[in-house]
C-alpha positions in Angstrom: 375.1 196.3 52.3 374.6 199.8 51.9 373.0 201.9 54.5 369.6 202.2 53.0 366.9 200.6 55.2 365.3 198.8 52.3 367.3 198.2 49.2 365.3 197.6 45.9 366.9 196.1 42.5 365.4 194.5 39.3 367.0 191.3 37.6 365.8 189.1 35.1 362.0 190.2 35.8 362.3 190.1 39.7 361.9 193.0 41.6 363.9 192.4 44.9 362.9 194.0 48.1 365.5 193.5 51.0 364.4 194.9 54.3 367.8 196.1 55.6 368.6 196.8 59.1 369.9 193.8 60.3 370.9 195.1 63.5 367.3 195.7 64.6 366.3 192.4 62.9 365.0 194.6 59.8 362.0 196.3 62.1 359.8 198.6 60.0 360.7 202.3 60.8 358.6 205.1 58.8 361.0 205.7 55.9 360.6 201.7 55.2 357.1 201.3 54.9 357.0 204.5 53.1 359.5 203.4 50.4 358.1 200.0 50.2 354.6 201.1 49.2 356.1 203.5 46.7 357.8 200.8 45.2 355.1 198.2 45.1 352.7 200.9 43.2 355.5 201.2 40.9 355.9 198.0 40.1 352.4 196.9 40.1 352.3 199.0 36.6 355.8 198.2 35.5 355.7 195.4 32.4 359.0 194.7 33.2 358.5 193.3 36.6 357.2 189.8 36.4 357.3 188.8 39.8 358.3 190.3 43.4 360.5 188.7 46.1 361.1 190.2 49.6 364.0 189.0 51.9 365.8 190.5 55.0 369.0 191.3 55.5 371.0 189.3 57.8 371.2 185.8 59.0 368.5 186.4 61.7 365.5 186.8 60.0 363.1 188.6 57.3 361.7 191.4 60.3 360.9 191.6 64.0 358.0 193.6 63.3 357.7 197.8 63.5 360.0 199.7 65.1 358.1 200.6 68.3 360.8 202.0 69.7 360.4 204.7 67.2 357.4 205.5 68.4 358.1 205.2 72.1 360.9 208.0 71.3 358.1 210.2 70.0 355.8 210.3 73.1 356.4 213.8 74.1 356.4 215.5 71.0 354.0 215.0 68.3 353.3 211.1 68.8 349.9 211.5 66.9 351.1 212.7 63.9 354.2 210.2 63.7 351.6 207.5 64.7 349.1 208.4 62.2 351.8 208.5 59.5 353.6 205.1 60.4 350.4 203.0 61.4 348.2 204.1 58.3 351.2 203.7 55.7 352.1 200.4 57.2 348.6 199.3 56.9 348.4 200.4 53.3 351.6 198.6 52.4 350.0 195.4 54.0 347.0 195.9 51.5 349.2 196.5 48.8 350.7 192.9 49.2 347.4 191.2 49.7 346.1 192.8 46.8 349.2 192.7 44.6 348.2 191.6 41.0 351.6 189.7 40.4 353.2 186.7 42.1 355.0 187.7 45.6 357.6 185.4 47.2 358.1 185.8 50.9 361.4 184.0 52.4 360.2 183.7 55.9 363.4 182.2 57.4 364.2 183.3 60.9 362.5 186.0 62.8 358.8 186.8 61.2 357.0 188.7 63.6 354.4 191.5 63.9 355.0 193.9 61.0 356.7 191.1 59.3 353.6 188.7 59.3 351.8 191.8 58.2 353.5 191.9 54.7 353.9 188.1 54.2 350.2 187.4 55.1 349.3 188.7 51.7 352.2 187.3 49.9 351.3 184.6 47.3 354.3 182.3 47.6 355.3 182.0 51.4 358.3 180.0 52.1 359.5 179.0 55.5 362.4 176.8 57.0 363.9 174.9 60.2 364.6 178.4 61.1 361.7 180.0 61.2 359.8 181.7 64.6 356.9 183.3 63.4 354.5 185.2 66.2 352.5 188.5 67.1 354.1 189.7 70.1 352.2 192.9 70.5 350.5 191.6 73.7 354.1 191.5 75.5 354.3 195.5 75.2 350.6 196.3 76.5 349.7 196.5 72.4 347.5 194.5 70.5 348.1 192.1 67.7 347.4 194.4 64.5 348.6 194.6 60.8 345.4 192.6 59.9 345.3 189.9 62.7 341.8 190.3 63.4 341.0 189.2 59.9 343.7 186.7 59.4 343.3 184.8 62.8 339.7 184.5 62.4 340.3 182.3 59.2 342.0 179.7 61.4 339.4 176.7 63.0 337.8 176.9 66.3 340.0 179.1 68.9 343.4 179.0 67.4 343.5 182.6 66.6 342.1 183.9 69.8 344.7 181.8 71.7 347.6 183.3 69.3 346.6 186.6 69.7 345.9 186.5 73.6 349.4 184.6 74.1 351.8 185.8 71.5 353.1 182.3 71.3 355.9 181.8 68.8 355.1 179.2 66.5 357.3 177.3 63.9 357.3 175.7 60.5 355.1 172.7 61.1 352.1 175.2 62.6 352.6 177.7 59.9 352.3 174.9 56.9 349.4 172.9 58.7 347.5 176.4 59.5 348.1 177.6 55.8 349.9 180.5 56.7 352.7 179.4 54.7 353.0 177.4 51.3 356.3 176.0 50.9 359.0 174.3 53.5 362.4 174.1 52.3 366.0 173.5 54.0 367.6 176.8 54.8 370.9 175.4 52.8 369.0 175.1 49.8 367.8 179.1 49.3 371.1 180.2 47.9 370.6 177.8 45.1 366.9 178.9 44.7 367.9 182.5 44.4 370.6 181.4 41.7 368.0 179.8 40.0 365.6 182.5 39.8 368.4 185.3 38.7 369.4 182.6 36.0 365.9 182.7 34.4 364.1 185.8 32.4 360.6 186.0 34.1 357.9 187.3 32.2 354.2 187.5 33.1 353.6 184.6 30.8 355.7 182.2 32.7 355.9 183.5 36.0 353.3 181.3 37.5 354.1 177.9 36.2 357.5 178.2 36.2 357.9 179.6 39.9 355.4 176.9 41.4 357.9 174.3 39.4 360.7 175.7 40.8 359.8 176.1 44.4 358.1 172.8 44.5 361.4 171.1 43.4 362.9 172.2 46.7 360.1 171.6 49.2 360.1 169.1 51.7 357.3 167.4 53.9 359.2 166.9 56.9 358.4 170.2 58.5 357.8 168.4 61.6 354.3 168.0 64.0 352.1 171.0 64.1 351.9 171.7 68.1 349.1 173.6 68.0 347.2 170.8 66.3 348.2 168.7 69.3 346.8 171.0 71.7 343.8 172.2 69.8 341.2 170.4 71.8 342.4 172.2 74.8 343.1 175.6 73.2 339.0 175.3 71.5 337.8 174.3 75.1 339.4 176.8 77.1 339.5 179.6 74.4 336.0 179.6 73.3 335.0 182.1 75.9 334.2 185.6 74.8 335.5 187.4 78.2 339.0 187.1 79.3 337.6 186.2 83.0 336.1 183.1 81.6 339.4 181.9 79.6 341.3 182.2 82.8 338.6 180.5 84.7 338.6 177.7 82.4 342.1 177.2 82.6 342.7 177.5 86.4 340.0 175.0 86.8 341.1 172.3 84.5 344.7 172.7 85.8 345.9 169.7 87.6 349.7 170.3 88.3 351.9 173.7 88.2 353.4 172.1 85.2 350.5 171.5 83.0 349.5 173.1 79.8 346.6 174.8 81.5 348.2 176.2 84.6 351.4 177.5 82.1 349.0 179.1 79.8 347.0 180.5 82.6 350.2 182.3 83.9 351.5 183.3 80.8 347.9 185.4 80.2 348.8 186.9 83.8 351.6 188.4 82.4 350.0 190.4 79.8 348.4 193.7 80.3 344.8 193.3 81.8 343.5 196.3 79.2 345.3 194.9 76.6 344.0 191.4 76.9 340.6 192.5 77.1 340.8 194.9 74.3 342.3 192.4 71.9 339.6 189.6 72.7 337.2 192.1 71.5 338.9 193.0 68.5 339.2 189.5 67.8 335.4 189.0 68.1 334.8 192.0 66.0 336.8 190.7 63.2 334.7 187.8 62.6 332.3 189.7 61.2 334.4 192.3 59.1 336.2 192.2 55.7 340.6 192.1 55.6 339.8 196.2 54.8 337.4 196.8 57.3 339.6 195.1 59.9 342.5 197.5 59.2 340.4 200.6 59.6 339.1 199.1 62.8 343.0 198.5 64.1 344.0 201.7 62.7 341.4 203.7 65.6 342.9 201.3 67.7 346.6 201.9 67.2 346.0 205.7 67.6 343.8 205.0 70.9 346.5 202.9 72.4 349.2 205.9 71.5 347.3 207.8 74.7 347.1 204.4 76.6 350.0 204.2 79.5 350.4 200.4 79.2 352.2 200.8 76.1 354.7 202.6 77.1 355.0 200.9 79.9 355.6 197.4 77.8 358.1 199.2 75.7 359.9 200.4 78.4 360.0 197.0 80.2 360.6 194.8 76.8 362.7 197.3 74.7 364.3 200.2 76.6 365.4 198.9 80.3 364.5 195.3 79.1 363.7 194.5 83.0 360.9 192.3 81.3 359.0 193.4 84.9 355.9 195.7 83.5 353.8 197.6 86.1 350.2 197.6 84.4 347.7 199.8 85.2 345.0 198.5 86.0 346.7 195.3 87.4 343.6 193.0 87.5 341.2 192.1 84.9 338.5 192.9 87.1 339.1 197.0 87.1 339.4 197.0 83.3 335.6 198.7 82.6 333.6 197.5 79.6 333.5 201.2 78.4 337.3 201.5 78.9 337.4 198.9 76.7 335.1 200.2 74.0 337.0 203.1 74.0 340.2 201.9 72.1 337.4 201.3 69.0 336.4 204.8 68.8 338.9 207.4 67.4 338.2 211.2 66.1 340.1 211.9 63.0 340.6 215.0 61.8 337.8 216.7 59.4 336.2 212.8 59.6 338.8 211.7 57.0 339.8 208.2 58.2 343.4 207.7 56.2 342.2 204.2 55.0 338.6 205.1 53.9 339.3 204.5 50.4 340.7 201.0 51.0 338.1 198.7 48.5 336.3 195.8 50.3 
């Protein structure tokens, strides 16, 4: 494919978006989110486009998330300006997918994480396969699960959302179908035929809904496997129902009877995360329960900007993406050392002239 990071073309009434950075699992950079936003705005009013399909180049996945390495490289030069441009545009792009007036098909094969989740959450026809690997992995780099997770995680029953937010667990098609985060499960080998069928039909606003539903249903299967989250739901609800991270960890520790049991492994997983990120993320999820989707995005933009001044974020990126030693040195290193005042500071950001970049986002 070409060198452009995103490819656009229209065929038979279908607007195709191809994320085209396969060497970095189609990670989103500033240029990409800006061009997608502009194209979606144009297609919204284009009567020749009845349907949008978004896919990823290469064989490994749709999108691994935002290009966080790009932010890391700007740490010493204009990080605030660069971060505001990236995050504000990315969140507007996500909002565009949520509010787009025409059907949008997202082919969620392979890796779908972080910013890739942000895109697909708002699409109308979400397709997963036996190869789908889905996660909000931001906790692994001392960040927080953004792109609206404080809204969509709160739509899940019980404490599943808090569990996914805090652990960065990777889930697959069975979980996504059962959680309502995906609409169709197909076998990966059938996708080329589906694309051919899409390209052979002339799509119009009059026939798109019925025709698209019929086409995808014809290839949909129910053999997507068990939902591992549902199997552990009672344990997740028991231990992740608390409003402090300390209580969650304590509950897991008390319930564990063996180093190899789920409770101990989950506790140890939490202990690998930045204590500050854990506490900030739990507060984010609790706050999001009372907010609309646009309000959640606004809150998360404030948070993202504050994280740009947070050493654990850069240490996490260093350990996972730069040096790749997987051994971040978090500071502070213990939950007890993270004050409530410090946590609250992540939710207040002073914008220049009090102009929040998302202030005109409709509720």
